[in-house]
N, C-alpha and C positions, 0 to 999 in steps of 0.2 A: 509551526504559526497562530497567533491572536493565544485563541479561545481553543482553538482545534487540535487533537490532538491523534495519530496516523499512529495503529500500530500494523507489523508488518511479521505476522504470523509464516517468519518461510520456509518451516518444514509446512507446514501442511499448507501455505503458498495460500496466505490467507490475510483478508484487509480487515482491520475495525479502524471507525471513525467512532471517535470523543466529541461528544461539547461537551470539555472543562467549564464555563462562568455554567450550567446550566445542568449535568451529573460529572459533581466532582467525584462518583463515586467508579464513574463509569461501568456503568448500570445498560445502560441503555447504546447499542452501537443501530449509528444513523446513515451507516455507510449505501445502502438501500438509496434511501430519501437525498444523499448528498453526491452523485457520480464525480460531478465536477470540482466539486471542494477534493474526492477524492485522486480522482488522478490526477490535480496541481501534486497537490501531496507529494503522493505515490515522487510525479517525476522529478522533485525536485529532492528528495529521498534514491533516488536510481541517480540522477548526473553527480552528488555528495560522493554514493557509491563509489559510480568511475572514477570520479577525481580524485577521489583516493584508494581505486585499485584495493575498493573490500574483497575479501574471500569466501564469495556462497557456499555454506553449505551441501554436500554431494547427495543428489534423490539417492535413497537406496533401489528403487527401481528402476533406473536405466541409469545410474552410473555416471550422471551430466549436474553438474549446476545448476542451485533451484536459481532460476531466474531473476532477475533486480526489479522490485518492486510497481516500476511503469509497468515492468508488461508484461503481468501477473495483475495490474489498475484494468490495461488497456485490453484484459480479454477478460474484464467482469465486464464492462463499460468501450463498449467501440465505437473507433469516432463514427462523425450518418454522416453520410452522402446527402447535401441539401437536394 
């Protein structure tokens, strides 16, 4: 979306966010500074994965499929209750 790029390293269940307008070389992961943007992009990617029935890798330690990116993002940045 725009100048932002979200990377989901599904094997490690890690998210990385880059602002390509300011960091074309993707040297500075700005995930922690932009939780709302990470959540929005991860939700969009998760919806796309579900819509097209994307088959996720299997976690070798649990034997379960790796979660979709929105699930991982919500673990990192749980919704706050006012």
